[in-house]
C-alpha positions in Angstrom: -15.7 -55.6 -65.2 -15.9 -58.9 -63.4 -18.3 -61.7 -64.5 -20.6 -60.7 -61.6 -21.0 -57.2 -63.1 -19.2 -55.3 -60.4 -16.3 -52.9 -61.2 -13.9 -54.6 -58.8 -13.7 -58.1 -57.5 -15.4 -58.5 -54.1 -17.3 -55.2 -54.5 -21.1 -55.6 -54.3 -23.1 -54.5 -57.3 -25.1 -51.4 -56.6 -28.9 -52.0 -56.9 -30.6 -50.3 -59.8 -32.9 -47.5 -58.8 -36.4 -47.5 -60.1 -37.4 -44.8 -62.6 -38.7 -41.7 -60.9 -42.4 -41.3 -60.8 -43.9 -38.2 -62.2 -46.0 -36.7 -59.4 -49.3 -35.3 -60.8 -51.6 -35.5 -57.7 -51.7 -32.6 -55.3 -51.1 -32.8 -51.5 -54.7 -32.6 -50.3 -55.9 -35.0 -53.0 -53.2 -37.5 -52.1 -54.3 -37.3 -48.4 -57.9 -38.0 -49.3 -57.0 -40.8 -51.7 -54.8 -42.5 -49.2 -57.4 -42.3 -46.4 -60.3 -43.3 -48.5 -58.3 -46.0 -50.3 -57.1 -47.5 -47.0 -60.7 -47.5 -45.5 -62.1 -49.1 -48.7 -59.4 -51.8 -48.7 -60.0 -52.6 -45.0 -63.8 -52.6 -45.5 -63.5 -54.8 -48.6 -61.3 -57.3 -47.0 -63.6 -57.5 -43.9 -66.5 -58.5 -46.2 -64.9 -61.8 -47.2 -66.8 -62.0 -50.5 -66.0 -61.5 -54.2 -67.6 -58.0 -54.1 -65.6 -57.2 -51.0 -62.5 -58.2 -52.9 -63.4 -55.8 -55.7 -63.9 -53.0 -53.2 -60.5 -53.9 -51.6 -58.9 -53.8 -55.0 -60.3 -50.3 -55.8 -59.3 -49.2 -52.3 -55.8 -50.5 -52.9 -55.5 -48.6 -56.2 -56.6 -45.4 -54.4 -54.2 -46.0 -51.6 -51.3 -46.5 -54.1 -52.4 -43.3 -55.9 -52.2 -41.4 -52.7 -48.9 -42.8 -51.6 -47.1 -42.5 -54.9 -48.7 -39.2 -56.0 -49.2 -40.5 -59.5 -52.4 -41.0 -61.3 -52.3 -42.9 -64.7 -55.6 -41.3 -65.7 -54.2 -37.8 -65.1 -51.2 -38.7 -67.2 -53.3 -39.9 -70.0 -55.4 -36.7 -69.9 -52.2 -34.6 -69.6 -53.4 -32.9 -66.4 -52.0 -32.4 -62.9 -53.2 -31.1 -59.6 -49.7 -31.1 -58.1 -48.2 -27.7 -57.3 -45.8 -26.6 -60.0 -43.0 -24.2 -58.9 -43.0 -20.8 -60.7 -40.4 -20.5 -63.4 -37.4 -18.4 -62.6 -36.9 -15.6 -65.0 -33.3 -14.2 -65.3 -33.7 -10.5 -66.2 -30.0 -9.5 -66.2 -26.8 -11.4 -65.5 -24.6 -10.1 -62.7 -20.8 -10.5 -62.4 -19.4 -10.4 -58.9 -15.7 -9.6 -58.5 -14.9 -11.1 -55.1 -13.2 -14.2 -53.8 -15.4 -17.3 -53.8 -15.1 -17.6 -50.0 -16.3 -14.0 -49.4 -19.2 -14.5 -51.8 -20.2 -17.8 -50.1 -20.1 -16.2 -46.6 -22.2 -13.3 -47.8 -24.7 -15.7 -49.5 -25.1 -17.7 -46.3 -25.3 -14.7 -44.0 -26.2 -11.5 -45.9 -26.6 -9.4 -42.7 -23.0 -10.1 -41.7 -21.7 -8.2 -44.7 -23.8 -5.1 -44.1 
């Protein structure tokens, strides 16, 4: 490694990606939070007062909740309104004796093999 932290001289260092955010707010709730938060933020800023700033702050928090899909309160309570995909249950393993290309073609277009 070079002193700049890159693997090779002259190569730019790749930016570090942020940690993934656990989505725990469902789609409709995110939409409502975003719309209400945006409206509250705009209303609060238009008031040009300390109480308006407080309303804008709450609106900004709701807007962030809707955009990110993450609610710290839900995380603390261990709850979620986000849709969770159903688990896949493997009942019986299957072995297929066919070349990989034929299997891939059948997987992509099952009617062609029939």
